[in-house]
VOBA-1610 file (N, C-alpha, C; in pm, whole numbers, padded with zeros to 5 digits, always signed):
BEGIN
Met-00686+02815+00121Met-00605+02950+00121Met-00548+02928-00019Cys-00562+02988-00105Cys-00510+02981-00243Cys-00364+03012-00260Ser-00290+02936-00315Ser-00153+02988-00358Ser-00113+03002-00521Ser-00023+03117-00543Ser-00043+03164-00676Ser+00101+03139-00759Val+00112+03052-00841Val+00248+03021-00928Val+00230+03105-01061Ser+00385+03057-01169Ser+00397+03142-01272Ser+00269+03097-01370Ala+00186+03185-01449Ala+00080+03163-01511Ala+00171+03103-01655Thr+00249+03013-01688Thr+00261+02926-01789Thr+00152+02808-01813Asp+00085+02826-01933Asp+00001+02707-01927Asp+00078+02571-01881Asn+00001+02451-01851Asn+00088+02330-01829Asn+00071+02267-01955Pro+00177+02178-01999Pro+00174+02096-02155Pro+00085+02006-02138Arg+00071+01939-01996Arg-00036+01837-01990Arg-00194+01878-02003Ala-00223+01970-01999Ala-00337+02018-01967Ala-00403+02084-02134Ala-00552+02082-02109Ala-00601+02160-02245Ala-00666+02270-02160Asn-00651+02395-02230Asn-00699+02512-02135Asn-00792+02637-02230Tyr-00894+02657-02134Tyr-00996+02711-02157Tyr-00998+02849-02113Arg-01039+02987-02187Arg-01002+03084-02093Arg-01141+03171-02136Leu-01199+03256-02048Leu-01297+03319-02048Leu-01231+03474-02073Gly-01302+03576-02129Gly-01271+03700-02136Gly-01202+03752-02009Ala-01089+03851-02019Ala-01048+03950-01940Ala-01158+03997-01863Ala-01172+03999-01714Ala-01266+04087-01644Ala-01262+04265-01661Pro-01377+04300-01672Pro-01376+04451-01705Pro-01406+04522-01568Ala-01365+04671-01580Ala-01370+04754-01427Ala-01454+04698-01379Gly-01402+04665-01225Gly-01540+04605-01147Gly-01536+04450-01120Gly-01502+04387-01212Gly-01468+04265-01222Gly-01626+04182-01174Tyr-01605+04071-01124Tyr-01746+03997-01131Tyr-01718+03890-00990Thr-01821+03834-00972Thr-01804+03755-00835Thr-01864+03624-00856Leu-01787+03539-00877Leu-01815+03316-00883Leu-01918+03312-00701Met-02010+03253-00729Met-02066+03230-00622Met-02108+03104-00655Gly-02054+02974-00635Gly-02164+02859-00652Gly-02047+02738-00697Ser-02133+02646-00798Ser-02010+02550-00867Ser-01958+02577-00987Pro-01844+02600-01035Pro-01835+02597-01185Pro-01885+02479-01293Thr-01945+02486-01372Thr-02001+02388-01465Thr-01944+02347-01558Ile-01927+02271-01592Ile-01839+02216-01762Ile-01972+02110-01842Val-02005+02165-01937Val-02086+02096-02073Val-01992+02030-02160Ala-01969+01936-02211Ala-01902+01892-02346Ala-01928+01798-02333Thr-01880+01741-02494Thr-01865+01613-02533Thr-01757+01554-02497Val-01780+01415-02422Val-01644+01358-02409Val-01647+01199-02518Glu-01531+01200-02595Glu-01547+01088-02617Glu-01405+01003-02575Ser-01399+00863-02472Ser-01340+00782-02401Ser-01315+00620-02469Pro-01245+00581-02486Pro-01241+00463-02557Pro-01230+00385-02370Ser-01194+00392-02299Ser-01191+00328-02212Ser-01310+00381-02072Pro-01379+00289-01991Pro-01448+00348-01920Pro-01348+00366-01774Asn-01259+00373-01764Asn-01179+00371-01651Asn-01095+00494-01636Ser-01111+00573-01735Ser-01026+00725-01776Ser-01066+00848-01667Glu-00995+00914-01637Glu-01018+01008-01552Glu-00987+01139-01591Ile-01080+01248-01581Ile-01071+01356-01630Ile-01035+01472-01516Ala-00917+01541-01494Ala-00912+01611-01382Ala-00944+01795-01409Ala-01045+01846-01360Ala-01048+01977-01396Ala-01014+02086-01256Arg-00955+02195-01299Arg-00873+02280-01228Arg-00946+02425-01305Leu-01024+02473-01195Leu-01034+02685-01251Leu-00929+02719-01171Val-00868+02786-01238Val-00770+02977-01193Val-00816+03071-01236Asp-00734+03163-01169Asp-00744+03298-01182Asp-00630+03342-01234Val-00617+03390-01338Val-00466+03432-01425Val-00458+03546-01420Ser-00400+03641-01319Ser-00381+03795-01343Ser-00289+03829-01422Pro-00343+03952-01453Pro-00241+04055-01554Pro-00110+04065-01504Glu-00044+04019-01407Glu+00082+04041-01322Glu+00145+03908-01397Gly+00088+03797-01450Gly+00144+03671-01482Gly+00146+03588-01349Thr+00058+03561-01248Thr+00045+03443-01160Thr-00084+03378-01184Glu-00108+03239-01154Glu-00200+03182-01146Glu-00271+03168-00989Thr-00389+03154-00946Thr-00458+03116-00834Thr-00547+03023-00869Leu-00561+02878-00742Leu-00632+02821-00767Leu-00754+02823-00735Ile-00860+02805-00795Ile-00990+02871-00736Ile-01050+02750-00696Ala-01112+02626-00788Ala-01143+02520-00760Ala-01119+02364-00863Arg-01180+02302-00817Arg-01123+02160-00894Arg-01195+02029-00900Gly-01177+01977-00921Gly-01299+01816-00916Gly-01234+01720-00992Leu-01322+01593-00992Leu-01237+01473-01089Leu-01346+01425-01143Tyr-01355+01397-01263Tyr-01469+01312-01334Tyr-01428+01159-01387Arg-01519+01079-01398Arg-01491+00930-01465Arg-01599+00933-01569Pro-01540+00924-01698Pro-01658+00912-01803Pro-01689+00805-01791Val-01807+00758-01874Val-01808+00571-01943Val-01735+00566-02096Gly-01727+00470-02115Gly-01669+00430-02232Gly-01776+00487-02361Gly-01709+00532-02463Gly-01734+00568-02592Gly-01791+00722-02578Thr-01898+00771-02677Thr-01892+00881-02640Thr-02053+00949-02589Gln-02012+01043-02499Gln-02130+01082-02410Gln-02136+01218-02391Gln-02254+01306-02351Gln-02234+01465-02332Gln-02217+01450-02165Met-02133+01542-02128Met-02075+01508-02026Met-02116+01671-01944Val-02193+01668-01768Val-02203+01790-01732Val-02150+01789-01604Phe-02080+01827-01551Phe-01977+01810-01405Phe-01952+01928-01377Gln-01956+01945-01236Gln-01953+02042-01147Gln-01820+02043-01077Leu-01757+02177-01061Leu-01628+02148-00991Leu-01671+02211-00857His-01599+02175-00699His-01627+02211-00570His-01692+02364-00589Pro-01781+02382-00535Pro-01850+02522-00513Pro-01755+02610-00451Gln-01729+02731-00484Gln-01658+02844-00411Gln-01740+03023-00438Gly-01701+03079-00328Gly-01722+03204-00360Gly-01564+03286-00387Tyr-01596+03368-00510Tyr-01409+03447-00564Tyr-01454+03568-00633His-01354+03640-00623His-01430+03781-00681His-01280+03765-00784Phe-01312+03780-00920Phe-01237+03813-01028Phe-01230+03968-01052Ala-01100+03997-01027Ala-01099+04132-01030Ala-01046+04178-01166Ala-01028+04287-01196Ala-01036+04398-01312Ala-00917+04331-01390Gly-00914+04285-01516Gly-00819+04228-01546Gly-00749+04115-01571His-00816+04029-01443His-00821+03866-01430His-00898+03799-01534Val-00844+03683-01566Val-00907+03605-01616Val-00938+03410-01595Ala-01044+03380-01614Ala-01060+03296-01570Ala-01047+03195-01635Lys-00950+03048-01597Lys-00898+02941-01710Lys-00930+02825-01667Leu-00984+02727-01694Leu-01007+02615-01685Leu-00887+02516-01767Glu-00864+02411-01678Glu-00734+02323-01723Glu-00819+02185-01711Leu-00814+02090-01788Leu-00852+01983-01827Leu-00709+01872-01823Leu-00713+01779-01729Leu-00567+01706-01736Leu-00632+01576-01697Pro-00492+01459-01745Pro-00572+01311-01725Pro-00586+01297-01561Ser-00485+01354-01464Ser-00435+01333-01341Ser-00440+01469-01255Asp-00459+01467-01118Asp-00443+01567-01041Asp-00373+01555-00925Leu-00226+01487-00914Leu-00191+01443-00799Leu-00094+01535-00734Pro-00135+01542-00566Pro-00185+01409-00467Pro-00288+01458-00444Tyr-00382+01568-00549Tyr-00541+01599-00493Tyr-00636+01468-00493Gly-00553+01406-00613Gly-00672+01234-00636Gly-00573+01179-00715Arg-00609+01043-00674Arg-00526+00917-00720Arg-00541+00892-00873Phe-00425+00895-00968Phe-00449+00900-01116Phe-00544+00748-01149Ser-00565+00694-01253Ser-00647+00582-01326Ser-00548+00468-01343Asn-00519+00360-01310Asn-00424+00282-01355Asn-00492+00222-01465Leu-00594+00215-01547Leu-00649+00221-01675Leu-00668+00357-01788Gln-00592+00450-01752Gln-00606+00572-01825Gln-00576+00549-01992Ala-00664+00620-02046Ala-00663+00623-02199Ala-00664+00754-02251Asn-00615+00771-02383Asn-00667+00898-02455Asn-00781+00953-02424Val-00846+01096-02375Val-00960+01145-02384Val-01035+01220-02506Thr-01076+01263-02548Thr-01081+01375-02673Thr-01211+01468-02597Val-01204+01586-02603Val-01333+01683-02513Val-01312+01788-02635Ser-01482+01788-02671Ser-01500+01875-02775Ser-01624+01986-02745Asn-01671+02092-02771Asn-01776+02134-02790Asn-01817+02177-02642Leu-01704+02182-02569Leu-01711+02281-02429Leu-01736+02373-02399Glu-01843+02412-02289Glu-01885+02511-02255Glu-01892+02511-02082Leu-01793+02665-02059Leu-01814+02675-01925Leu-01883+02755-01841Arg-01965+02744-01731Arg-02080+02809-01706Arg-01997+02867-01533Leu-02012+03023-01511Leu-01975+03025-01387Leu-02114+03081-01313Pro-02137+03084-01205Pro-02261+03110-01144Pro-02202+03228-01080Val-02269+03357-01079Val-02185+03483-01042Val-02344+03520-00978Met-02285+03641-00878Met-02407+03746-00782Met-02382+03853-00893Asp-02316+03884-01008Asp-02365+03998-01073Asp-02457+03970-01173Gln-02532+04088-01229Gln-02701+04071-01281Gln-02639+04083-01430Pro-02703+03983-01500Pro-02689+03995-01684Pro-02692+04116-01705Gly-02567+04137-01823Gly-02551+04234-01876Gly-02431+04315-01821Ser-02402+04277-01742Ser-02288+04372-01626Ser-02174+04300-01644Ala-02070+04359-01612Ala-01895+04292-01651Ala-01893+04355-01789Gly-01923+04452-01849Gly-01927+04488-02008Gly-01955+04364-02090Gly-02083+04262-02054Gly-02185+04181-02112Gly-02114+04069-02110Leu-01983+04082-02017Leu-01948+03906-01983Leu-02052+03805-01928Val-02153+03869-01834Val-02229+03848-01779Val-02346+03793-01846Gln-02411+03675-01861Gln-02507+03658-01948Gln-02642+03611-01847Thr-02756+03616-01957Thr-02878+03546-01859Thr-02835+03397-01875Pro-02892+03363-01741Pro-02884+03194-01715Pro-02912+03105-01809Gln-02864+03015-01848Gln-02887+02907-01974Gln-02996+02829-01891Thr-03037+02778-02026Thr-03149+02626-01951Thr-03026+02518-01912Lys-03069+02426-01785Lys-02978+02344-01763Lys-02976+02278-01883Val-02847+02156-01908Val-02861+02063-01953Val-02878+01923-01903Val-02951+01851-01954Val-02956+01727-01902Val-02939+01616-02022Pro-02852+01534-01990Pro-02803+01419-02077Pro-02882+01347-02051Ala-02884+01271-02177Ala-03011+01147-02247Ala-02978+01066-02113Gly-03108+00990-02095Gly-03088+00887-01963Gly-03100+00966-01830Tyr-03121+01104-01806Tyr-03107+01154-01690Tyr-03242+01246-01665Gln-03276+01284-01543Gln-03393+01348-01531Gln-03353+01463-01402Leu-03398+01618-01425Leu-03377+01697-01346Leu-03439+01674-01181Ala-03434+01644-01071Ala-03474+01666-00952Ala-03600+01751-00959Thr-03709+01711-00878Thr-03839+01785-00916Thr-03798+01958-00864Glu-03687+01984-00782Glu-03675+02128-00711Glu-03616+02192-00815Phe-03566+02123-00895Phe-03489+02236-00989Phe-03483+02225-01145Glu-03637+02133-01174Glu-03720+02169-01306Glu-03739+02291-01360Thr-03750+02404-01232Thr-03842+02536-01319Thr-03715+02627-01280Lys-03597+02572-01220Lys-03549+02709-01189Lys-03383+02703-01281Ser-03313+02843-01317Ser-03237+02842-01393Ser-03118+02788-01348Ser-03015+02740-01496Ser-02910+02676-01453Ser-02783+02780-01399Gly-02774+02870-01376Gly-02691+02993-01309Gly-02651+02958-01170Gly-02740+02945-01107Gly-02738+02944-00927Gly-02676+03057-00886Gly-02681+03094-00755Gly-02627+03264-00716Gly-02732+03340-00785Ala-02696+03448-00750Ala-02806+03542-00764Ala-02828+03594-00884Gly-02734+03614-00972Gly-02737+03657-01093Gly-02740+03609-01207Gly-02630+03598-01283Gly-02645+03532-01403Gly-02485+03447-01464Asn-02460+03400-01603Asn-02356+03307-01586Asn-02254+03394-01660Ala-02069+03390-01634Ala-01989+03437-01696Ala-02005+03344-01786Thr-01974+03344-01946Thr-01978+03256-02017Thr-01888+03248-02078Pro-01798+03178-02175Pro-01664+03226-02260Pro-01782+03309-02424Pro-01652+03333-02471Pro-01703+03389-02597Pro-01747+03291-02654Ala-01863+03330-02797Ala-01946+03271-02867Ala-01852+03127-02964Thr-01713+03175-02968Thr-01654+03090-03040Thr-01599+02943-02978Thr-01645+02859-03098Thr-01633+02707-03016Thr-01501+02644-03001Pro-01434+02601-02905Pro-01300+02609-02872Pro-01311+02452-02947Pro-01136+02436-03050Pro-01121+02296-03095Pro-01131+02211-02994Ala-01153+02066-03036Ala-01138+01978-02954Ala-01008+01953-02862Ala-00995+01903-02786Ala-00878+01867-02677Ala-00854+01741-02653Val-00759+01692-02692Val-00685+01552-02646Val-00606+01541-02545Ile-00665+01478-02449Ile-00584+01486-02331Ile-00483+01348-02375Lys-00350+01378-02372Lys-00286+01271-02428Lys-00211+01203-02290Ile-00208+01120-02291Ile-00101+01040-02156Ile+00014+00956-02217Gly+00120+00984-02167Gly+00250+00925-02181Gly+00282+00781-02082Val+00373+00707-02118Val+00414+00570-02043Val+00531+00575-01965Gly+00561+00584-01834Gly+00637+00580-01790Gly+00748+00412-01751Ser+00882+00445-01771Ser+00919+00326-01726Ser+01069+00321-01712Leu+01124+00230-01618Leu+01250+00231-01560Leu+01371+00280-01647Asn+01444+00345-01632Asn+01567+00374-01740Asn+01711+00412-01676Gly+01756+00290-01609Gly+01868+00283-01570Gly+01920+00240-01423Lys+02035+00274-01358Lys+02043+00203-01200Lys+01981+00284-01126Leu+01958+00219-01034Leu+01888+00274-00886Leu+01991+00326-00781Val+02018+00423-00712Val+02145+00455-00640Val+02070+00516-00500Ala+02162+00463-00434Ala+02147+00514-00268Ala+02211+00562-00227Thr+02174+00667-00120Thr+02267+00744-00032Thr+02226+00669+00108Lys+02287+00749+00206Lys+02252+00738+00313Lys+02116+00760+00391Thr+02046+00850+00292Thr+01909+00905+00344Thr+01809+00908+00194Arg+01877+00882+00071Arg+01767+00930-00020Arg+01792+00789-00107Leu+01680+00759-00211Leu+01674+00686-00316Leu+01681+00740-00450Thr+01749+00703-00539Thr+01731+00783-00668Thr+01697+00671-00816Val+01549+00670-00824Val+01504+00595-00918Val+01464+00680-01061Pro+01566+00619-01169Pro+01544+00707-01325Pro+01405+00651-01351Ile+01360+00730-01426Ile+01203+00670-01486Ile+01214+00785-01620Arg+01194+00691-01753Arg+01183+00754-01852Arg+01028+00794-01918Cys+01007+00905-01971Cys+00835+00923-02040Cys+00827+00887-02159Gly+00759+00804-02212Gly+00767+00778-02338Gly+00617+00812-02344Gly+00601+00855-02528Gly+00462+00890-02586Gly+00451+00995-02586Glu+00349+01078-02635Glu+00299+01170-02665Glu+00262+01288-02548Gly+00195+01209-02428Gly+00182+01291-02330Gly+00268+01310-02224Asp+00259+01338-02109Asp+00304+01319-01998Asp+00305+01260-01909Cys+00387+01175-01820Cys+00383+01071-01713Cys+00350+01128-01579Ser+00305+01009-01505Ser+00258+01061-01385Ser+00211+00941-01297Gly+00261+00925-01218Gly+00237+00808-01113Gly+00322+00777-00967Lys+00332+00678-00920Lys+00383+00653-00789Lys+00477+00512-00842Val+00590+00522-00768Val+00677+00404-00770Val+00711+00397-00637Ser+00777+00264-00591Ser+00784+00203-00466Ser+00920+00074-00500Val+01025+00106-00388Val+01099-00022-00385Val+01132-00094-00262Ser+01139-00219-00277Ser+01133-00310-00169Ser+01235-00394-00154Ile+01280-00435-00054Ile+01350-00577-00021Ile+01288-00705+00020Lys+01342-00836+00003Lys+01299-00921+00069Lys+01427-00954+00196Gln+01412-00930+00319Gln+01511-00950+00383Gln+01514-01103+00430Lys+01639-01170+00428Lys+01641-01299+00473Lys+01609-01354+00618Gly+01467-01466+00599Gly+01375-01494+00734Gly+01258-01384+00758Ala+01232-01273+00698Ala+01134-01210+00717Ala+01032-01264+00625Lys+00883-01221+00687Lys+00770-01300+00637Lys+00736-01147+00537Lys+00770-01039+00574Lys+00697-00938+00467Lys+00835-00836+00397Arg+00807-00840+00305Arg+00903-00719+00244Arg+00915-00614+00313Thr+01033-00522+00311Thr+01061-00397+00344Thr+01064-00312+00255Thr+00995-00199+00253Thr+00973-00059+00179Thr+01129+00009+00211Leu+01167+00065+00074Leu+01321+00126+00110Leu+01298+00275+00103Ala+01177+00264-00010Ala+01137+00419-00042Ala+00995+00379-00152Ser+00932+00520-00155Ser+00837+00556-00264Ser+00774+00677-00238Gly+00675+00698-00383Gly+00654+00839-00388Gly+00605+00844-00535Ser+00564+01021-00557Ser+00471+01040-00645Ser+00604+01082-00732Tyr+00551+01103-00893Tyr+00633+01150-00978Tyr+00558+01215-01110Ser+00618+01290-01164Ser+00559+01350-01290Ser+00643+01412-01383Ile+00638+01347-01513Ile+00750+01391-01579Ile+00727+01434-01730Thr+00779+01551-01807Thr+00708+01587-01887Thr+00775+01459-02036Ala+00663+01449-02148Ala+00629+01382-02207Ala+00798+01376-02301Gly+00875+01289-02335Gly+00975+01245-02381Gly+01120+01257-02317Lys+01082+01292-02163Lys+01219+01312-02107Lys+01210+01254-01997Ser+01339+01216-01915Ser+01404+01114-01847Ser+01428+01213-01718Ala+01402+01154-01603Ala+01426+01230-01441Ala+01475+01132-01377Lys+01554+01185-01270Lys+01597+01111-01140Lys+01491+01100-01067Val+01388+01054-01003Val+01325+01075-00899Val+01374+01021-00787Ser+01390+01130-00696Ser+01459+01123-00558Ser+01325+01130-00461Leu+01353+00986-00402Leu+01285+00956-00298Leu+01363+00939-00140Ala+01278+00984-00044Ala+01311+01015+00101Ala+01339+00820+00127Leu+01444+00790+00202Leu+01420+00609+00261Leu+01340+00689+00399Thr+01312+00514+00395Thr+01249+00504+00503Thr+01301+00485+00655Lys+01253+00491+00764Lys+01341+00457+00871Lys+01407+00309+00887Ala+01321+00231+00828Ala+01361+00086+00811Ala+01477+00073+00740Ala+01490+00111+00591Ala+01591+00135+00508Ala+01736+00200+00534Lys+01711+00334+00617Lys+01813+00382+00667Lys+01904+00316+00760Lys+01820+00249+00850Lys+01884+00133+00932Lys+01988+00063+00882Leu+01914-00026+00774Leu+01944-00171+00718Leu+02092-00098+00669Ile+02075+00041+00525Ile+02223+00067+00504Ile+02298+00088+00609Ala+02272+00164+00696Ala+02373+00181+00811Ala+02453+00055+00867Ser+02359-00039+00905Ser+02408-00139+00913Ser+02498-00254+00823Leu+02474-00216+00728Leu+02567-00275+00592Leu+02684-00250+00566Leu+02673-00088+00612Leu+02785-00017+00565Leu+02877-00037+00679Lys+02856-00072+00804Lys+02951-00097+00915Lys+03038-00259+00904Lys+02979-00337+00799Lys+03020-00464+00816Lys+03165-00451+00728Ser+03245-00542+00734Ser+03417-00518+00728Ser+03408-00512+00586Ser+03342-00611+00463Ser+03334-00633+00360Ser+03203-00566+00343Pro+03124-00444+00312Pro+03007-00390+00284Pro+02985-00440+00149Pro+02826-00486+00104Pro+02775-00496+00008Pro+02809-00379-00111Lys+02795-00385-00232Lys+02788-00273-00320Lys+02663-00247-00357Thr+02545-00400-00367Thr+02467-00361-00426Thr+02329-00404-00323Leu+02215-00376-00381Leu+02108-00480-00288Leu+02019-00522-00379Ser+01942-00639-00398Ser+01847-00670-00483Ser+01698-00651-00420Ser+01637-00567-00541Ser+01499-00489-00489Ser+01440-00543-00619Gln+01293-00498-00544Gln+01172-00504-00637Gln+01120-00357-00661Val+01097-00311-00776Val+01046-00182-00820Val+00925-00223-00869Val+00794-00129-00807Val+00642-00169-00863Val+00639+00030-00906Leu+00599+00024-01037Leu+00585+00107-01079Leu+00424+00138-01108Asn+00355+00216-01098Asn+00238+00243-01111Asn+00179+00393-01171Asp+00202+00366-01276Asp+00210+00448-01392Asp+00072+00453-01475Ala+00015+00621-01463Ala-00130+00635-01559Ala-00131+00580-01675Gly-00026+00565-01731Gly-00038+00508-01910Gly-00009+00390-01906Arg-00042+00281-01794Arg+00028+00141-01786Arg-00144+00101-01740Pro-00205-00019-01794Pro-00298-00085-01778Pro-00318-00147-01618Thr-00123-00183-01589Thr-00151-00223-01504Thr-00006-00200-01421Ser+00024-00209-01325Ser+00166-00200-01276Ser+00272-00252-01304Leu+00379-00192-01326Leu+00488-00258-01387Leu+00577-00318-01289Thr+00618-00419-01254Thr+00702-00499-01147Thr+00843-00541-01193Ser+00942-00505-01164Ser+01079-00532-01221Ser+01198-00531-01114Gln+01274-00617-01098Gln+01378-00676-01043Gln+01500-00589-01060Arg+01550-00483-00965Arg+01630-00397-00999Arg+01758-00408-00872Ala+01901-00396-00913Ala+01964-00369-00817Ala+01982-00218-00781Val+02000-00234-00655Val+02051-00113-00572Val+02176-00054-00526Gln+02235+00038-00597Gln+02386+00079-00570Gln+02385+00143-00446Leu+02462+00078-00336Leu+02453+00145-00197Leu+02594+00222-00188Pro+02594+00303-00098Pro+02699+00409-00080Pro+02801+00364-00043Arg+02909+00417-00030Arg+03066+00365+00002Arg+03088+00376+00150Ala+03105+00276+00183Ala+03134+00294+00377Ala+03265+00400+00402Asn+03214+00463+00490Asn+03351+00596+00552Asn+03446+00540+00606
//
């Protein structure tokens, strides 16, 4: 089932739009295909793609998504999203979003770098015949085969569109190159615990947004393993700071409750914070004090 959200462009994404569907609309049937030139300095970067329906009323409905990992250097990308059958009604716009990650659908890359995408072409296989939808549906284009690849025999003589009709493609104008910029997250202040939650302050530096996962743990006396206090994901706008609120684990709640029952309860706990940020090549580990709540 698809959910609708406010149709405001994601500042973390490179956005591409087809023309608005005319009267009668058109029907997607198959895998949306992206053909583009990709420049990536790292062979471990990620491109997350999402196809959404933007309605005239200002909502977006997720239609299809997928993840792609380009090789290092410059290459031609031919990448398909999950297949879908969906009708774009009159006035609705198909929009493609490219992002550096798509949590929680897929895990972010620990070695993410800036990726430049240019000469992008979005092909939607549709049920409608070429020339319909006010000319938006075109004759299926020849399949694009990147250097070093070969089509399987059963596809060599077939058109690239899939489905029963043609391709809905963008206007002839070529969109400018899009750079997917990645920010770098870092700890930014005191960790504060209540009886049920733990707040971790994180700042997003750099030109892009930040995303990742954070985990806070302690080493209890005599224990062989560390006790996790809280863990979770975060997403922060470039240049902003956020207090990431995480639910305490059952073990953490029990520990804090027992500490607060002492005649002289401690004010802080010594903890280890592990930050797996998309903008960092490796995880950031830091020793931080956790401020505990006051006893009743």
